[in-house]
DRENDO-1510 file (C-alpha; in Angstrom, 1 decimal, always signed):
<recs>
REC; n; res; u; v; w
REC; 1; MET; +109.4; +99.3; +60.5 .
REC; 2; LYS; +110.7; +98.2; +57.1 .
REC; 3; LYS; +107.7; +97.9; +54.8 .
REC; 4; ASN; +106.9; +97.8; +51.1 .
REC; 5; PHE; +103.5; +99.4; +50.6 .
REC; 6; VAL; +101.5; +98.1; +47.6 .
REC; 7; LEU; +99.2; +100.8; +46.3 .
REC; 8; SER; +96.7; +98.6; +44.4 .
REC; 9; HIS; +93.7; +96.8; +45.7 .
REC; 10; PRO; +90.7; +95.4; +43.9 .
REC; 11; LYS; +88.1; +97.1; +46.1 .
REC; 12; LEU; +89.8; +100.1; +47.6 .
REC; 13; SER; +90.5; +103.4; +45.8 .
REC; 14; TYR; +94.0; +104.6; +45.3 .
REC; 15; GLN; +93.4; +107.7; +47.5 .
REC; 16; ARG; +92.1; +105.5; +50.3 .
REC; 17; ILE; +95.2; +103.3; +50.2 .
REC; 18; ILE; +97.5; +106.3; +50.3 .
REC; 19; GLU; +95.7; +107.7; +53.4 .
REC; 20; ALA; +95.8; +104.3; +55.1 .
REC; 21; ALA; +99.6; +104.1; +54.5 .
REC; 22; LYS; +100.1; +107.6; +55.9 .
REC; 23; ASN; +98.0; +106.7; +59.0 .
REC; 24; GLU; +99.8; +103.5; +59.5 .
REC; 25; VAL; +103.2; +105.3; +59.6 .
REC; 26; LYS; +101.8; +108.0; +61.9 .
REC; 27; GLN; +100.5; +105.4; +64.3 .
REC; 28; TYR; +103.8; +103.5; +64.3 .
REC; 29; ILE; +105.8; +106.6; +65.2 .
REC; 30; LYS; +103.3; +107.5; +67.9 .
REC; 31; GLN; +103.6; +104.0; +69.4 .
REC; 32; GLU; +107.4; +104.0; +69.3 .
REC; 33; ARG; +107.6; +107.5; +71.0 .
REC; 34; LYS; +105.6; +106.1; +74.0 .
REC; 35; LYS; +108.3; +103.5; +74.7 .
REC; 36; ALA; +110.7; +104.0; +77.6 .
REC; 37; LEU; +113.9; +105.9; +76.7 .
REC; 38; PRO; +117.2; +104.3; +77.5 .
REC; 39; GLU; +119.5; +106.1; +80.1 .
REC; 40; GLY; +121.0; +109.3; +78.8 .
REC; 41; ALA; +118.6; +109.8; +75.9 .
REC; 42; ASP; +116.2; +112.8; +75.6 .
REC; 43; PHE; +113.9; +111.7; +72.8 .
REC; 44; TRP; +113.2; +109.1; +70.2 .
REC; 45; GLY; +114.5; +110.1; +66.8 .
REC; 46; PHE; +113.8; +108.2; +63.6 .
REC; 47; ASN; +116.2; +107.2; +60.8 .
REC; 48; CYS; +114.0; +107.1; +57.7 .
REC; 49; LYS; +114.5; +105.9; +54.1 .
REC; 50; PHE; +112.0; +106.2; +51.3 .
REC; 51; GLY; +112.0; +105.0; +47.6 .
REC; 52; GLN; +110.3; +102.8; +45.1 .
REC; 53; VAL; +112.3; +99.8; +46.1 .
REC; 54; ALA; +114.5; +99.1; +49.1 .
REC; 55; ASP; +117.7; +99.1; +47.1 .
REC; 56; LYS; +117.1; +102.7; +45.8 .
REC; 57; ALA; +115.7; +104.1; +49.0 .
REC; 58; ARG; +117.3; +107.4; +50.1 .
REC; 59; SER; +117.5; +108.9; +53.6 .
REC; 60; ILE; +114.8; +111.4; +54.5 .
REC; 61; HIS; +113.8; +113.4; +57.6 .
REC; 62; GLU; +110.8; +112.0; +59.5 .
REC; 63; GLY; +108.9; +115.2; +58.9 .
REC; 64; ASP; +109.1; +114.6; +55.2 .
REC; 65; ILE; +107.4; +111.2; +55.2 .
REC; 66; ASN; +103.9; +112.5; +54.2 .
REC; 67; THR; +105.4; +114.7; +51.6 .
REC; 68; ASN; +107.2; +111.8; +50.0 .
REC; 69; ILE; +104.2; +109.6; +50.1 .
REC; 70; SER; +102.2; +112.4; +48.4 .
REC; 71; SER; +104.8; +112.8; +45.7 .
REC; 72; ALA; +104.6; +109.0; +45.1 .
REC; 73; GLN; +100.9; +109.4; +44.7 .
REC; 74; SER; +101.2; +112.3; +42.2 .
REC; 75; GLN; +103.7; +110.1; +40.2 .
REC; 76; HIS; +101.2; +107.2; +40.3 .
REC; 77; TRP; +103.7; +104.7; +41.8 .
REC; 78; LYS; +102.4; +101.1; +42.1 .
REC; 79; SER; +104.3; +100.6; +45.4 .
REC; 80; PHE; +106.9; +102.3; +47.6 .
REC; 81; TYR; +109.3; +101.2; +50.3 .
REC; 82; LEU; +109.5; +103.0; +53.7 .
REC; 83; GLU; +111.9; +102.3; +56.5 .
REC; 84; VAL; +111.4; +104.0; +59.9 .
REC; 85; ILE; +113.9; +102.9; +62.6 .
REC; 86; PRO; +113.6; +104.4; +66.1 .
REC; 87; ALA; +116.9; +105.7; +67.6 .
REC; 88; PRO; +117.4; +107.2; +71.0 .
REC; 89; LYS; +118.9; +110.7; +70.7 .
REC; 90; GLN; +120.1; +113.6; +72.8 .
REC; 91; ARG; +119.3; +117.2; +72.3 .
REC; 92; ALA; +122.2; +119.5; +71.4 .
REC; 93; LYS; +122.9; +122.2; +73.9 .
REC; 94; ARG; +122.3; +125.8; +72.7 .
REC; 95; ASN; +125.1; +128.3; +72.7 .
REC; 96; GLU; +124.0; +131.3; +74.7 .
REC; 97; ASP; +125.7; +134.3; +73.1 .
</recs>
């Protein structure tokens, strides 16, 4: 998912648009996690980028998506860019000391 979210609409409030964006991202991640894993992978990880525009987007952890959207809201951004790319990953083994 590579998307530029526009945070202005003639009939919807700013808060409603922010919540809709958060929900859309949550639903996308949920949908991608349901897909079958390739051989040798343990879980779906996500490579995420966030910023005002695609050129200035920085890498973030998937757990920080809502926090970054909320910070964009507090700074009254007119739009933001979010990139969420699913990637099959393996869990690291723990050292039992």
